[in-house]
C-alpha angles and dihedrals in degrees: 000000000000091000090049091051093052097044102038118007101045095055091047092048091050093047091051090047091053092049092048092049090049092050101045100027097208119184108253132211115189123196128198141157138115094267133031101016098131097041091048092048090051093049091047090051090052088058099041095050089060089059100045145328106316140179130195135196109278109247103315100339093154106130136091085276100037098051096054090042089058091049090050092046092237136127132228119286090206106198097334112111091195092058091048091051089050089053092051092050089048091054091049090051093051090052099044102035131053113268136170097247127190119266090210131041121192105196128185114212121195138180121217094159137022112282097024097117094036090057092051091047089062092071108014118080122189139198092206132021120195124202109197110180138325116212123219087232105027127199112260089028091133089070093052103045097230141019089250090062089053090051090050090053092050089051088064087077087081088069089066092061119105119232090269094036123140126226115212109198138185103244092199093062114084096200093049092051089053088057091045090052090063095051114100096198131074116309125195116189133201135185148103095277122097110257098044115126090228106035130185136192145160093059114181143160111245120221139182131206111269130185093263106015148351104292119212110234105170146310136275139187141163125254121214119200123157107319094336131097113192130182121232125191129185118193130211099024141076131205135079090251089080090054089054090050091053091045091052090051091051090050091052092049094049091045088056092050100253121153109267094221092051090048091056090048090050091055088069084079092057108120113186112219125251118275095030108108090304119165113234129178110251132203119279092025094298129140125234122205099206110203095150099128096095142317141229127162095261093046092048091049091050090050091051091048090053092048092049093050096054108111123231142068100265121121116270112215118189120202113188130179129194120295104224135206096031096123115190091000093061103094096046094046094049091050091048094055088048090056090049094049090050091059093072116359125109092210137006124209120185130196126200140017095292089048087079088070090052088053091048090053092049091052089051089048091059104261112146113253090232089063094056121082128177130205135179097217134038097229090053089055090049093052090052091049091056089070100046105038114112134193110283097023120142114208124194114200120190140150144128119294093255091064092058092217091176086079089066090050091051091057094055104033116114093229109036090169085072093057093110089054100041108031136069125248096026099136119112096259092056096041 
């Protein structure tokens, strides 16, 4: 079926997508980077839909299949040929027959292998391109040979921009600003550093008084633009990455000429996806920070930073699974996150073969051996956690998709009957 998809279905999907774009002429915003693509795309969509009919990539539909599916308004057929045929007929219908089509498309574009973005840039043309963040050691780097090759692939997103296209760039990322420096069109920057066009400050994790401890409930920061300083709050998550997502969305809105106050109001509709630093009630009046969607070194470090900065005296338990697709950088990066976790956590639990290197790093970082436990599978780790969690504990859960860390979360969440609503990878094909 995979061979059939590549040889037959993908070219047809892309052809239909091109024809649909040519017919309806929607304005297109594309988002790429090594970190924060999906959250940024979701925040941008929250803004765009308040200024017209909009559509965004479903979940992380960012591949040579996912991007055209979003344009068609269809979902994956997985391994079912009947569903794929249905998708193709649907695309044909959208092209041939009158449809109410979105005025705005917010499309996430990823790169698992060399050439992925370049191929998409040959047929997709955007009004705005957003570069979120480029990690020093990016996910999928083992397929590219070096981080520099990954950066070069991400730079191909510039080829999607129309002649009057706008590049929105993360001012705090050195590699992104190198790319932005080579773009001859309009560039709008955002970040926490002085000099960004859209600048933020006073970031903090918001808490409320719980029965046993100060419970984290969200994040807030202030946005500076022109002579204005506006507050922004995001509920139900922790981590500065959500502030960056909101900042990127503000930058897109301002680049497109929207009213800044209305942009901030529109961000109230921003709903971060499951498995991305989401706060979930845990058993025994604990709090889970569910970051189980995926993992890369920079994302794990950001998760640990957020965990360390949460105020209060409750225990901080860190549950980390393997970070996959890092190639020759794997051992060093796993040890480094272990050292970082050791600097503040009360207990470290690792999952997977590479998790042993996390444990090794934590030992070297000074964490007592008795406070480090290692498991082969995520559900096994969750079952163990059930017995040791105490009131007031905060538990961070993160790992690459292949480790299925959401299974550990399911074992310790206060309301497991809500798993299908609150956790990632709950559709039938994943279950």
